[in-house]
N, C-alpha and C positions, 0 to 999 in steps of 0.2 A: 851664276847667282849663288849656288851652293858653296863654291870655292870662296867667294867674297864673304859669305856668312861665316864660314869656318875660319877664315883668316882673321876676321874681326873678333871672333870668339878667342882665337889663339892669342891675339895681341892683348886682350883684356884679362888673360889668365892670371898675371901677377896680382892684379887688384882683387880678383876673385879669391885667389889663394890666400891673401892676407885676411880678407873678411871671413873666409871659411875657417881659417885657423883661429880667428878671434872667437868664433862661435863654437869651437870645439870639434869641427869637422876636419879630418886629416888629409894628407896628400893622397891616400889610398882612395878616398871618395872621389877626389878630382879625377884620378886616372880612370875610375869606373865610369864617370860621367863622360869623359872624352871617348872611352871605348864605345859607349852606347851611341854617341853622336856619329862616330866613324862608321857605324854599321848602316846608317840611314841610306847612303847611295845604293846599297844592295837590295833594298826592299822591292823595287820593281822587277827584279829578276824572275821570280816565279810567274809573273804575268807574261813576261817575254817568253819563258819556256813553254807555257801553255799555248801561246799563239804559234810557236814553232811547230808543236805537235798538231795543232789545228791545220796548219799548212800541209803537213804530211797526210792527214786524214782527207783533206780536200783533194790532194793530188791523187790519192787512191780512188776516190769517188769519180773524179773527172776522167781517169783512164777507163773506168768501167762504163761511163755514159755512152761513148761512141759505139761500144760493143753491144750493149744491151738495149739502148734506146735509139741511137742514130741508125744503126744497121737496119732494123725493121722499118723505120720511118723512110729511109732513103730508097728502099726498094719500091715502096708504093708512091712516095711523093718526093722524087729526087730534086726537083726544082725548088720546092719549099725548104728542103734540108740545106740546099746550097745557099738560098736567100737568108737563112737563119745565121749564116756566118757574119753577115753585116750587123745583125742584132747583137751577137756576142761582142763584136768589135766596138760597137757604139756603147754597149753596157760597160765594157771594160774601161774605156776612156772616161765615161761618166764617173765610175767608181774611183779612177785614178785622179780625178780632179779634186777629190776631197782627201785631206790627210788621213782621216779616220778609216777610210775604206781603200786607200791607195794599194795596199798589199793585195787585196782580193781582186782589184781590177787588174793588177799586174799578172796575177796567176791566170785570170780569165783570158787575158790577151794571148798568153801562150797556148791555152786550150783552144782558142779560135783557130790556130793553125792546124791543130790536129783535127778539129771538126771540118775545116775546109777540105783537107786531104781526104777524109773519110767520105764526105759528100761527093767529091769528084770521082773517086775510085769506085765506091760501092754503088753509086748511082748510074754510071755509064760504062765502066771498064772492068767490072768485077769478074768477067769471064776469063780475063787474061792475067794470071798472077805476076807475069813479068813487069806489068805496069805498077804493081803495088808499091814497091820501094821508091821508084822515082816520084810518084805522087805524094807519098808520105813525107818525102824530103822537100816538099814545096816551100816550107817555111825556113829552110836552112839559110838562105841569103839574109833574110831579116834577122834570124837568130845571131848570125855572125856580126851583123851590123850592131845589134844590141850589146853583144859582148865587147866589141871594140870601144863602144861609147860608154860602157859600164852602166847601161840603162835597162830597166825591165828585167832584172836578173832572175827574179822568182819565176816569172812566166817563161823566160827563155830556157832556164834549166829544167823546168817541167817539160817543155816541148822536147828538149834534147833527151831527157830520160825516157819519155814515151817513145821517141824515135828509136832509141837504142834497144828497147824491148822489142819493138817491131822488127828491127834488123835481125836480132838473134833468133826470133821466132821464124822469120822467113828463111834464115840460113838453115835452120833445122828442117824445114820443108824441103829445101834443096838437097841436103845431105841424105835424107831418108827417102827421097824420091816420092814425095807426097803431092807434087805439083799436078800430076795427071788427075788425082782424085779431087783436087781443088777445082779444076776445070769441069769435071763431071758433075760435081755437086751443085755448081752454079747453073746447070742446064736441065737437071732432072726435076721432077715434081716431088712432093713430100714423100710419096710412097717409095720412089726410087732412091731418095736421099739416105734412107736407113741402110740400104745395102751398100751404098758407096762408103758410108761411115764405117761399116763393119769391115770392108775391105781395107780401108785406110788404117783401121785399128790393128789389123794383122801385121801391117808393115811397121807400125810403131812398136809392137810387142816383140819384134826380132831383137837379137842381141845388139845389132848395130843401132837400131832405133832406140833401145833402152840406154845404151852407153852414151849416145849423143844427147839424149834427154837429160841425163844426170850431169853431163859436162856443162851444158848450156844453163841448166838450172843453177848449178853451183856458181857459174860466172855471174848470173843475175843476182843471186843471193849475196855474193861477196861484194859486188859493186854497190848494191843497195845498202847493205849494212855499213860498209866503209864510209859511204856518203853521210850517214847519220852520225858518225863520230865527229863531224866537223862543226856541229852545233850552230849552223847558220840556216836561215830560212830557205834560201835558194837551194841549198844542198838537201834540205828535207823535202822540198818539192821534187827535186831530181830523184832522191831515194824512194819516195812514195810512188812515183811513176814507174821506176824500174822494178820495185818489188811487187807492185800490183800486176805486172806482166805475168809473174808466176801464178798468181791467183786466177787471172783470166784464162791462161792456157790450161790450168788444172780443171777449170769449169768446162772448157771445151772437151777435154779428155773424158770427163765424167759423162758429158752429153753423148759422146761417141760410144761409150761403154753401155749406156742405157738405151741406145737406139736399137 
């Protein structure tokens, strides 16, 4: 429609030119008018840019939700937490059925896979860290299917970013030999948890632990920042999920120090 309008305007320029010359308005005024009209297609860009950053902020928030909201809920009410996955999926498809809210439904669908994995692991298998990554990867087949069909890109890349952060965090636990402390803290009471955290912190503060913390943090930061240079919503969802992993891990470290 804009192209047709502009083409009609262009085709009528000679007549306008003649009339404007007759009234004393020169060619320079015509060029200024054409320049102003040519800028009109770029007007929606600030809105699109704002929405892209909203996707980034939402991704950061949704990575934090399973850690600070779902984890306590799933310990006391694991079945309810698992059933809530159906609620998130239903809500995501409801939002995706409307063009105005499609983007947020897409993002919520990717979050549903992270919620499902968290409900299954932290509800029934949290005592064994070896099951953590297999369950966190439960949405991978669906994610690959979405990528092949080029559908649900924002939610898919959010899930993949969240999964990547989880993978690198678990790799750190393996490299620094923190898995025994993971098993212990899942079995002791609140009083015993403080001592377990202090023992784990000693392991983290070794040169080996500090070196690997810096290496993996640098990897997460580099991947997250690089994804933001692509200026696309699904990459901002990915970058938000990756970068928020650093935030969440840092909060856990502070909690261990304060214990």
